[in-house]
Steps between C-alpha positions, in 0.01 A plus 500: 500500500550124489180308542491275804386144453426207731779293341772763562366550851520128577855500368594796719348342805670167431841661465436716811425181694817332364308220331564329168224415248541134585453566874190704441369240264550225759303699765213555256520142363548618138786479256783755489401567138163620615666745738719611217206561267327708775799720551531550119128597489442201281218381724346543842480279806180314562250702711523246773874568532468881537433500874771235554764715313385810689542326834848369407623853424300683765287709269127517438325332208400844381859627497609179310234559228595862475871417463611741772475569870256756625624821649474576869218739432309239302546243773380740765185583294433130448555417874267784594234375266532148624494637863178690435335196351608288795362751747166518316478123503594489869229763577252298302585181696462688826161638403379155398624341823347780712174469313491124553578538870222749549256271321606218731459730803148583395432129476636448845277777639207334320575176688508688829166668422353157418598389850313802645196416292500138623538620857204730458284211353601274788424764767190681358356211307563203727570678835842339529739781590800291600472283187480820296810634671717195438367456143591852418837471664580196283458707186693789650800272587490360144496854367792610719708200394430560134588872520830409674585249230409745215710776672807277536468383139467851361787652700729207395490631139816689427360825359669758715787722380661818624280729289155368610412379847123549479417138416570354843328795661182454296501128568551542875239769525245299308571203728470715814166623383384144446621388839335797668167423337525142632582619851198733491284198404646299788389787730158492353473124577633533861151585659377162382762345732503715811137601519364146449620212717253231391532308173122510452452874535520782248566871519242755388591699190491835685723380781747341256508810293570726794768291661640392167556858391675573833730200462554576129606860591739360764651269241538787257699697758716192567557452126605861450747477789636166373543634142675812632764311694546225236566752228747683719685173574509406130647841401760495770606145416527589131241247385296791365750721316486875470740758368701662776296824497171308494614279784591804718160658435319179562671433832426864607128450424515158662632646824239777484222249452627289789504783747157636390357145510636441850351836612162404345509161681566667837223752453259227372579278806427798731172560317400131515577484875284815556223362275487160684520666841206730427302207364559288815432781743212655309327230308130490411404399851680796663416776258132418462262727695215340692188640664540593876205457742484671839176330607382139514164562336638621167760225493239227568269646241769469233613149598143362510410643161454201270751547214529206248823304488640632170862516609721208429699545818190481718453124466700414812376769728247283700684312773236223523485195268239521222347206324267502196217248543283345226223754560735783425500641853829572677568322824735670747710329769676637805858420601373177674313370191150589628246639257424868569297770323637743245455792741701318761769422248527865395488645852824690589616653827742781582684489833667779701847507654410240765318265265153606596242502223392853427319447170321221321376520139402274205741529212291508177697749303727316249650826376704539817864388472611561861415679825766686698479632856714547814357333814479740796349487849134411431502630141627418145418838345585635256448207253632522142337287231687424183301377193616337179435824323747668744752229412452571127572864565812406689607278213448793260725719715770232496467454122538874450811493717628214284440702187689793642794280585489353150536854361785554740681192377448609137615856586816361658583299180435803280715715728779248471484515115497881507801517726685245278421701186630825658816337640558322167518830312766618746713193415542601146 
C-alpha cells in the first residue's frame, strides 16, 4: 500500500480546491518553489503555517500532518472525547461558581448576625431598644442587598445546558435559605420596635426572647410560603428548567403542597381564634379561685391581718397620698390634703344596694389583690377575697392552657406533613 505523506496530501487538497501552486504560495506568502518542494516531499512547511494551510483546505492540523483525512468513526470518537472533556470542564466551573456563591452567602449571613449582636448590645447593655432595632436593621438591609447582588452575578454566568439544570436550582435554593435566615432575624428584632416606644428604654432579655421567638416563627412561616410560590412561578415561567417528566411531577407536588398548606392555614386560624377567645374570656383574673366569706367577722379578721407589702403590684393600693419625711415616718393625706393617721388612710367601707355602709374595716393585708361582692338590701354577703397567690395560680392555669395550644399547633403541622407524605406516594 502506498505510503501517505503530507506533501502528496497538500497536492491533492490543492487540486481538489482548483488552486495552482502559485495561488497557494501567494496566500501563504511564500514562493511557488517552496510549495513545489513540499508536494515533492523535499521539505515541509514551517510549523506556523500548518494551521493556516489546514484552515485554507478545511481540514484539521492533525489530518494535515498525518497526510490523510480521518474516517467518520475516528471523527466521532474524537468529537466524543472532546465533548466529554468539555462537559467535565463545565461541571468543574459550575462547582467552583456554586462553592464561591455559598461562601458569599455565609458571609452575608454573618453580616446579618453581626447586626443582631449589635442590637443585643444596644438593648441589653445600654437599654436602647429602638437604637438596637435600627442598628440591626441597617446590617440586615446591607446583607439583603449583597445577597441580591451576588445572586444576580452568579445566575448571569452561562453554565446551563440541556443535560444539567441543577446549577440554577442549587443557586436559587442557597439564596432562598439565606434570605429566609435574614427574614427570621428581622422577626427577632421586631419586639424591640413594637414593645418599646421610648428611645431611652430597653427590653428585658426574657421578654425579648419570648416575643422574638414568636415573631421569628411567624417570619419562618412567611418565608416558607414565599419560597413555595416563588419556585412555582420560576418553574412555570421556564426560568428554572426541568425535564418534561420532572416538571410534571414537580407541579403535581406543588399543587398538593398548596392545598395542604391552605388547609393548614385555615385550621391554624381557627385554632388561634379559639386560643385568643379563651384567653380573653378566661384570663388569670377570671380563672383564679378566691376565698369566699359568709360572715363579716372572718372577712374583717383576714383583711386586718398585718401582711407585709412584698407584692410589686400592691404599691398603688392605698388611695391616700403618702409622703416620706426626714424622720423616716410616713405621712398620710386625705383627698383634701389634710394630714390623717395611717389607720384612717387604710379604713375601707362596703355599701349595700342603696349606698348605706354595712361594714367598715382597716385594710392591713397587702396580700389581697381584690375584693368582690354583690350589694344587696342591707348586706354585701357573700364576699370573695382574691390574693396575689390566687392570681399566680390563675396565671399557672393560663400558662398550662397556652402549652396545650402550643402542642396543638405543633400537632397540626406534623399532621400536615404526614398527609403530604401519604398523598405524595399516591402521585407516583
